[in-house]
C-alpha positions, 0 to 999 in steps of 0.5 A, spaced: 502 566 501 498 560 501 492 556 505 487 560 509 491 566 509 490 567 502 483 565 501 482 571 507 486 576 502 482 574 497 475 576 500 477 582 504 480 585 497 473 584 494 468 588 497 464 589 491 462 581 491 455 579 495 456 574 501 454 568 496 460 570 491 464 570 498 462 564 499 463 561 492 469 564 491 472 561 498 470 554 496 474 554 489 480 557 493 479 551 498 479 546 493 484 549 488 489 548 495 486 541 496 488 539 490 495 543 489 497 541 496 504 537 496 504 530 498 507 532 504 502 537 506 497 534 504 499 528 509 500 534 514 493 537 513 490 530 514 494 527 520 497 533 524 498 529 529 502 523 526 509 523 523 509 520 516 512 513 516 519 512 512 516 508 508 513 514 505 517 519 506 523 514 502 519 515 496 519 523 495 524 524 489 524 525 482 522 519 477 528 517 474 528 513 467 534 510 468 535 504 473 539 508 479 541 501 483 540 494 482 537 489 487 537 482 488 536 477 483 537 482 477 531 485 479 529 492 478 528 495 486 524 500 484 518 495 482 519 493 490 517 485 488 513 481 492 513 474 494 506 473 493 509 471 485 513 465 488 508 463 492 503 463 486 508 459 482 508 453 487 502 453 492 506 448 496 510 453 498 504 457 501 506 461 507 498 461 509 496 459 516 490 458 520 487 463 525 487 458 531 494 456 529 496 464 531 499 464 538 505 464 541 509 458 539 507 457 533 513 455 528 513 456 521 519 457 515 519 464 513 523 469 508 521 476 510 524 480 504 527 486 507 525 491 501 530 498 499 526 503 499 531 508 497 531 506 490 523 504 490 518 508 485 517 515 488 510 517 490 508 523 484 504 529 486 496 527 484 497 533 478 503 529 476 500 522 477 493 524 474 496 527 467 500 521 466 495 515 462 494 509 466 490 504 462 492 498 458 490 501 452 496 506 453 501 501 454 506 503 448 506 510 450 507 509 458 513 504 456 516 509 452 515 515 457 519 511 462 524 508 457 521 501 458 524 497 452 516 493 449 520 486 451 523 487 458 520 484 464 519 491 466 514 492 461 511 485 462 510 488 470 508 494 467 502 491 463 500 485 468 499 491 473 495 495 469 490 489 467 490 488 474 488 494 476 482 494 470 479 488 473 478 490 480 471 490 482 466 495 486 470 498 492 477 496 490 481 502 487 489 502 484 491 509 487 496 512 484 498 518 489 499 519 496 493 523 496 489 518 493 491 514 498 488 519 504 482 520 501 480 512 499 482 511 507 479 516 511 472 517 507 469 513 513 474 515 518 471 523 519 476 524 525 482 521 521 483 517 527 488 512 522 493 509 524 499 506 519 501 498 520 506 495 516 511 489 518 518 491 520 524 487 517 530 489 522 535 486 517 536 482 510 534 475 512 534 468 508 529 463 509 530 459 516 524 458 522 521 463 525 517 462 532 511 467 534 514 471 540 508 475 542 500 475 538 496 482 538 490 483 535 489 490 533 482 492 534 480 495 527 473 498 523 471 495 517 472 501 514 480 500 515 484 500 508 489 495 506 494 497 500 498 492 496 504 495 493 504 494 485 510 493 480 510 500 477 515 506 475 512 510 480 508 508 487 502 505 485 498 501 490 492 496 490 487 498 496 480 495 498 477 495 505 479 490 510 471 489 512 470 482 515 478 481 515 482 481 521 489 484 523 494 481 528 502 484 530 506 479 530 513 479 533 517 473 529 524 470 532 527 467 527 533 462 528 538 466 527 537 471 532 533 477 528 527 479 529 521 481 525 515 486 527 510 482 522 503 484 520 498 478 519 492 479 515 486 474 516 480 472 511 474 468 512 472 469 504 476 468 499 472 464 493 473 470 489 480 471 489 485 471 484 490 468 484 490 467 491 485 462 492 492 458 490 495 459 496 489 456 500 489 449 496 496 449 500 492 449 507 493 441 511 487 437 509 482 438 513 484 445 515 479 449 510 478 457 511 471 459 513 467 464 517 470 461 523 476 459 522 480 465 518 486 463 513 491 468 514 498 471 511 504 475 513 504 481 508 510 483 505 514 490 508 512 494 501 504 493 504 500 498 508 494 498 512 491 504 515 487 502 521 481 505 523 481 504 530 
Protein backbone atom coordinates (compact mmCIF):
# COMPACT_ATOMS: atom_id res chain seq x y z
CA UNK A 1 0.00 0.00 0.00
CA UNK A 2 1.38 3.46 -0.79
CA UNK A 3 0.54 7.10 -1.40
CA UNK A 4 -2.30 8.82 0.44
CA UNK A 5 -3.90 5.63 1.82
CA UNK A 6 -0.63 4.70 3.50
CA UNK A 7 -0.46 8.10 5.18
CA UNK A 8 -4.01 7.83 6.53
CA UNK A 9 -3.35 4.33 7.88
CA UNK A 10 -0.27 5.47 9.79
CA UNK A 11 -2.04 8.44 11.33
CA UNK A 12 -5.10 6.46 12.40
CA UNK A 13 -2.96 3.80 14.03
CA UNK A 14 -1.18 6.37 16.23
CA UNK A 15 -3.89 7.84 18.54
CA UNK A 16 -1.33 8.74 21.18
CA UNK A 17 0.11 11.51 18.99
CA UNK A 18 -0.98 15.12 19.25
CA UNK A 19 -2.37 17.00 16.24
CA UNK A 20 0.93 18.72 15.49
CA UNK A 21 2.73 15.39 15.49
CA UNK A 22 0.09 14.02 13.11
CA UNK A 23 0.84 16.84 10.67
CA UNK A 24 4.59 16.34 10.96
CA UNK A 25 4.29 12.61 10.36
CA UNK A 26 2.07 13.16 7.35
CA UNK A 27 4.55 15.66 5.87
CA UNK A 28 7.38 13.21 6.35
CA UNK A 29 5.47 10.43 4.60
CA UNK A 30 4.45 12.74 1.78
CA UNK A 31 8.02 13.88 1.32
CA UNK A 32 9.28 10.29 1.22
CA UNK A 33 6.62 9.31 -1.31
CA UNK A 34 7.45 12.39 -3.39
CA UNK A 35 11.11 11.41 -3.63
CA UNK A 36 10.73 7.65 -3.89
CA UNK A 37 8.09 7.58 -6.65
CA UNK A 38 9.10 5.83 -9.85
CA UNK A 39 9.63 8.13 -12.87
CA UNK A 40 6.38 6.87 -14.41
CA UNK A 41 4.42 7.55 -11.24
CA UNK A 42 6.08 10.93 -10.80
CA UNK A 43 4.96 11.89 -14.30
CA UNK A 44 1.40 10.74 -13.55
CA UNK A 45 1.35 12.86 -10.40
CA UNK A 46 2.58 15.96 -12.23
CA UNK A 47 0.54 15.54 -15.42
CA UNK A 48 -2.45 13.29 -14.65
CA UNK A 49 -4.18 14.16 -17.92
CA UNK A 50 -1.18 13.93 -20.23
CA UNK A 51 0.21 10.72 -21.71
CA UNK A 52 3.96 10.34 -21.39
CA UNK A 53 5.56 10.97 -24.81
CA UNK A 54 7.30 8.03 -26.49
CA UNK A 55 10.57 9.98 -26.53
CA UNK A 56 10.59 9.63 -22.73
CA UNK A 57 8.87 6.31 -22.11
CA UNK A 58 11.23 4.56 -24.56
CA UNK A 59 14.15 5.40 -22.27
CA UNK A 60 13.04 3.52 -19.16
CA UNK A 61 15.25 0.44 -18.88
CA UNK A 62 18.36 -0.66 -16.98
CA UNK A 63 21.73 0.97 -17.71
CA UNK A 64 23.93 -1.36 -19.75
CA UNK A 65 27.70 -1.32 -19.28
CA UNK A 66 28.31 -2.60 -22.80
CA UNK A 67 27.11 -1.34 -26.17
CA UNK A 68 23.84 -2.98 -27.23
CA UNK A 69 23.57 -1.59 -30.75
CA UNK A 70 25.77 0.56 -32.96
CA UNK A 71 24.61 3.80 -34.50
CA UNK A 72 25.62 5.41 -37.78
CA UNK A 73 29.22 6.50 -38.15
CA UNK A 74 30.32 3.98 -35.50
CA UNK A 75 28.98 6.27 -32.79
CA UNK A 76 27.51 5.03 -29.54
CA UNK A 77 23.74 5.59 -30.06
CA UNK A 78 23.16 5.76 -26.31
CA UNK A 79 24.63 9.25 -26.41
CA UNK A 80 22.14 10.66 -28.97
CA UNK A 81 24.72 12.91 -30.59
CA UNK A 82 23.45 16.27 -31.76
CA UNK A 83 24.19 17.77 -35.16
CA UNK A 84 25.29 20.91 -33.29
CA UNK A 85 28.86 19.57 -33.06
CA UNK A 86 29.06 19.41 -36.87
CA UNK A 87 27.89 23.00 -37.17
CA UNK A 88 30.37 24.16 -34.56
CA UNK A 89 33.22 22.83 -36.69
CA UNK A 90 32.14 24.74 -39.80
CA UNK A 91 30.13 27.95 -39.35
CA UNK A 92 29.45 28.11 -43.10
CA UNK A 93 27.15 25.10 -42.67
CA UNK A 94 24.96 26.87 -40.11
CA UNK A 95 21.25 26.15 -40.31
CA UNK A 96 20.41 29.47 -38.67
CA UNK A 97 17.87 31.80 -40.20
CA UNK A 98 16.15 35.01 -39.16
CA UNK A 99 12.64 35.05 -37.73
CA UNK A 100 11.38 37.29 -40.53
CA UNK A 101 12.32 34.55 -43.00
CA UNK A 102 10.39 31.89 -41.08
CA UNK A 103 7.23 31.69 -43.17
CA UNK A 104 5.44 29.38 -45.55
CA UNK A 105 7.63 28.86 -48.61
CA UNK A 106 10.97 29.20 -46.78
CA UNK A 107 13.43 26.81 -48.43
CA UNK A 108 16.63 25.51 -46.83
CA UNK A 109 19.09 22.67 -47.23
CA UNK A 110 18.82 20.70 -43.99
CA UNK A 111 19.58 17.36 -42.41
CA UNK A 112 17.16 16.09 -39.77
CA UNK A 113 18.75 13.10 -38.06
CA UNK A 114 16.22 10.55 -36.79
CA UNK A 115 17.43 9.30 -33.40
CA UNK A 116 17.12 5.71 -32.22
CA UNK A 117 15.52 6.15 -28.81
CA UNK A 118 15.30 2.39 -28.29
CA UNK A 119 19.10 2.42 -27.94
CA UNK A 120 19.41 5.77 -26.16
CA UNK A 121 20.85 6.24 -22.70
CA UNK A 122 18.10 5.48 -20.16
CA UNK A 123 16.42 7.63 -17.54
CA UNK A 124 17.40 6.75 -13.99
CA UNK A 125 15.23 7.25 -10.93
CA UNK A 126 16.12 10.35 -8.95
CA UNK A 127 17.47 8.30 -6.02
CA UNK A 128 19.83 6.31 -8.25
CA UNK A 129 20.98 9.35 -10.27
CA UNK A 130 21.64 11.42 -7.14
CA UNK A 131 23.78 8.61 -5.71
CA UNK A 132 26.13 8.57 -8.73
CA UNK A 133 29.03 11.08 -8.79
CA UNK A 134 28.51 13.83 -11.36
CA UNK A 135 31.60 16.04 -11.48
CA UNK A 136 34.86 16.37 -13.39
CA UNK A 137 36.78 15.54 -10.23
CA UNK A 138 35.11 12.11 -10.23
CA UNK A 139 35.64 11.41 -13.94
CA UNK A 140 37.87 8.32 -13.45
CA UNK A 141 35.29 6.72 -11.15
CA UNK A 142 32.47 7.54 -13.56
CA UNK A 143 34.31 6.01 -16.53
CA UNK A 144 35.09 2.91 -14.51
CA UNK A 145 31.48 2.58 -13.38
CA UNK A 146 30.21 2.59 -16.97
CA UNK A 147 33.12 0.62 -18.45
CA UNK A 148 34.42 3.38 -20.74
CA UNK A 149 38.17 3.20 -21.51
CA UNK A 150 39.82 6.54 -20.59
CA UNK A 151 40.98 7.10 -24.19
CA UNK A 152 37.62 6.31 -25.81
CA UNK A 153 35.48 8.87 -27.62
CA UNK A 154 32.73 8.18 -25.08
CA UNK A 155 35.07 9.11 -22.25
CA UNK A 156 35.84 12.39 -24.00
CA UNK A 157 32.12 13.11 -24.42
CA UNK A 158 31.45 12.37 -20.73
CA UNK A 159 34.23 14.78 -19.75
CA UNK A 160 32.92 17.51 -22.06
CA UNK A 161 29.39 17.13 -20.66
CA UNK A 162 30.62 17.40 -17.08
CA UNK A 163 32.70 20.51 -17.87
CA UNK A 164 29.75 22.10 -19.62
CA UNK A 165 27.41 21.40 -16.73
CA UNK A 166 29.90 22.89 -14.28
CA UNK A 167 30.12 26.13 -16.28
CA UNK A 168 26.42 27.04 -16.25
CA UNK A 169 25.07 30.36 -15.06
CA UNK A 170 22.34 30.98 -12.50
CA UNK A 171 19.00 29.52 -13.61
CA UNK A 172 20.59 26.97 -15.95
CA UNK A 173 20.91 23.37 -14.82
CA UNK A 174 21.98 19.93 -15.93
CA UNK A 175 19.32 17.51 -14.73
CA UNK A 176 19.97 13.82 -14.30
CA UNK A 177 16.47 12.40 -13.83
CA UNK A 178 12.98 12.85 -15.20
CA UNK A 179 11.72 13.86 -11.74
CA UNK A 180 14.30 16.66 -11.61
CA UNK A 181 13.25 17.83 -15.09
CA UNK A 182 9.59 17.90 -14.05
CA UNK A 183 10.41 19.90 -10.93
CA UNK A 184 12.44 22.39 -12.96
CA UNK A 185 9.81 22.76 -15.68
CA UNK A 186 6.87 23.22 -13.29
CA UNK A 187 8.43 25.63 -10.78
CA UNK A 188 6.39 28.57 -12.08
CA UNK A 189 3.47 26.63 -13.55
CA UNK A 190 1.38 25.94 -10.47
CA UNK A 191 -1.44 24.37 -12.47
CA UNK A 192 1.11 22.23 -14.38
CA UNK A 193 -0.44 23.36 -17.66
CA UNK A 194 2.49 22.06 -19.67
CA UNK A 195 2.68 20.95 -23.29
CA UNK A 196 5.74 19.00 -24.38
CA UNK A 197 7.07 19.92 -27.81
CA UNK A 198 9.76 18.21 -29.87
CA UNK A 199 10.78 17.75 -33.49
CA UNK A 200 9.13 14.67 -34.99
CA UNK A 201 10.79 12.96 -37.96
CA UNK A 202 8.78 10.33 -39.82
CA UNK A 203 11.72 8.54 -41.45
CA UNK A 204 15.50 8.63 -41.65
CA UNK A 205 16.63 11.11 -44.27
CA UNK A 206 19.66 12.73 -45.90
CA UNK A 207 20.89 16.28 -46.48
CA UNK A 208 18.34 17.78 -48.87
CA UNK A 209 16.09 20.77 -49.57
CA UNK A 210 13.12 21.34 -47.28
CA UNK A 211 10.23 23.76 -47.76
CA UNK A 212 8.10 25.15 -44.95
CA UNK A 213 4.45 24.35 -45.66
CA UNK A 214 3.01 25.47 -42.30
CA UNK A 215 4.34 27.87 -39.65
CA UNK A 216 2.63 28.51 -36.34
CA UNK A 217 3.96 30.38 -33.32
CA UNK A 218 3.36 28.69 -29.94
CA UNK A 219 2.18 31.21 -27.32
CA UNK A 220 4.49 30.34 -24.42
CA UNK A 221 5.27 31.99 -21.09
CA UNK A 222 8.84 33.02 -20.12
CA UNK A 223 8.80 30.17 -17.59
CA UNK A 224 8.68 27.64 -20.43
CA UNK A 225 11.73 25.40 -20.47
CA UNK A 226 13.91 23.98 -23.21
CA UNK A 227 16.01 20.91 -22.41
CA UNK A 228 18.92 19.78 -24.58
CA UNK A 229 20.02 16.15 -24.42
CA UNK A 230 23.68 15.78 -23.44
CA UNK A 231 26.01 12.89 -24.39
CA UNK A 232 26.13 10.66 -21.30
CA UNK A 233 25.64 6.98 -20.39
CA UNK A 234 22.31 7.81 -18.75
CA UNK A 235 19.82 10.56 -19.60
CA UNK A 236 21.19 14.02 -18.76
CA UNK A 237 19.56 17.21 -20.01
CA UNK A 238 20.86 20.78 -19.97
CA UNK A 239 17.78 22.92 -19.26
CA UNK A 240 17.11 26.65 -19.21
CA UNK A 241 14.08 28.91 -19.29
CA UNK A 242 12.97 30.36 -22.61
CA UNK A 243 12.45 33.86 -21.18
CA UNK A 244 12.38 36.23 -24.18
CA UNK A 245 12.70 33.44 -26.74
CA UNK A 246 9.99 32.48 -29.20
CA UNK A 247 8.85 29.01 -30.23
CA UNK A 248 7.39 27.89 -33.57
CA UNK A 249 5.90 24.65 -34.88
CA UNK A 250 6.95 24.26 -38.51
CA UNK A 251 5.85 21.59 -40.97
CA UNK A 252 8.68 20.92 -43.42
CA UNK A 253 8.40 18.92 -46.66
CA UNK A 254 11.55 17.47 -48.21
CA UNK A 255 12.32 17.11 -51.90
CA UNK A 256 12.00 13.32 -51.51
CA UNK A 257 8.44 13.77 -50.22
CA UNK A 258 9.15 13.02 -46.55
CA UNK A 259 7.94 15.40 -43.86
CA UNK A 260 9.23 16.71 -40.55
CA UNK A 261 7.19 18.39 -37.84
CA UNK A 262 9.97 20.64 -36.61
CA UNK A 263 10.29 22.87 -33.57
CA UNK A 264 12.11 26.15 -34.14
CA UNK A 265 13.43 28.34 -31.33
CA UNK A 266 14.24 32.00 -31.91
CA UNK A 267 16.52 34.19 -29.79
CA UNK A 268 17.36 37.89 -29.61
CA UNK A 269 20.42 38.01 -27.35
CA UNK A 270 23.15 35.43 -28.02
CA UNK A 271 26.32 37.37 -27.22
CA UNK A 272 27.01 35.35 -24.07
CA UNK A 273 26.42 31.94 -25.65
CA UNK A 274 29.26 29.54 -26.29
CA UNK A 275 29.94 27.91 -28.66
CA UNK A 276 26.67 28.96 -30.31
CA UNK A 277 27.87 32.45 -31.43
CA UNK A 278 29.71 30.68 -34.26
CA UNK A 279 26.31 29.96 -35.78
CA UNK A 280 25.39 33.61 -35.84
CA UNK A 281 28.57 34.60 -37.65
CA UNK A 282 27.22 32.60 -40.58
CA UNK A 283 24.12 34.74 -41.03
CA UNK A 284 24.17 36.62 -44.35
CA UNK A 285 25.93 39.98 -44.31
CA UNK A 286 23.55 42.72 -43.21
CA UNK A 287 21.29 40.30 -41.36
CA UNK A 288 21.93 40.47 -37.64
CA UNK A 289 20.00 39.07 -34.72
CA UNK A 290 18.66 41.60 -32.23
CA UNK A 291 15.53 42.24 -30.18
CA UNK A 292 13.62 43.13 -33.37
CA UNK A 293 15.05 40.46 -35.64
CA UNK A 294 15.42 37.16 -33.80
CA UNK A 295 17.79 34.42 -34.97
CA UNK A 296 16.20 30.96 -35.18
CA UNK A 297 17.23 27.32 -35.51
CA UNK A 298 15.50 23.96 -35.53
CA UNK A 299 15.83 21.64 -32.57
CA UNK A 300 17.02 18.05 -33.07
CA UNK A 301 14.51 15.36 -32.13
CA UNK A 302 16.53 14.62 -28.99
CA UNK A 303 15.67 17.97 -27.39
CA UNK A 304 12.37 18.83 -25.72
CA UNK A 305 10.44 21.95 -24.77
CA UNK A 306 8.21 22.07 -21.72
CA UNK A 307 5.88 24.81 -22.93
CA UNK A 308 3.95 26.68 -20.26
CA UNK A 309 0.94 28.13 -22.10
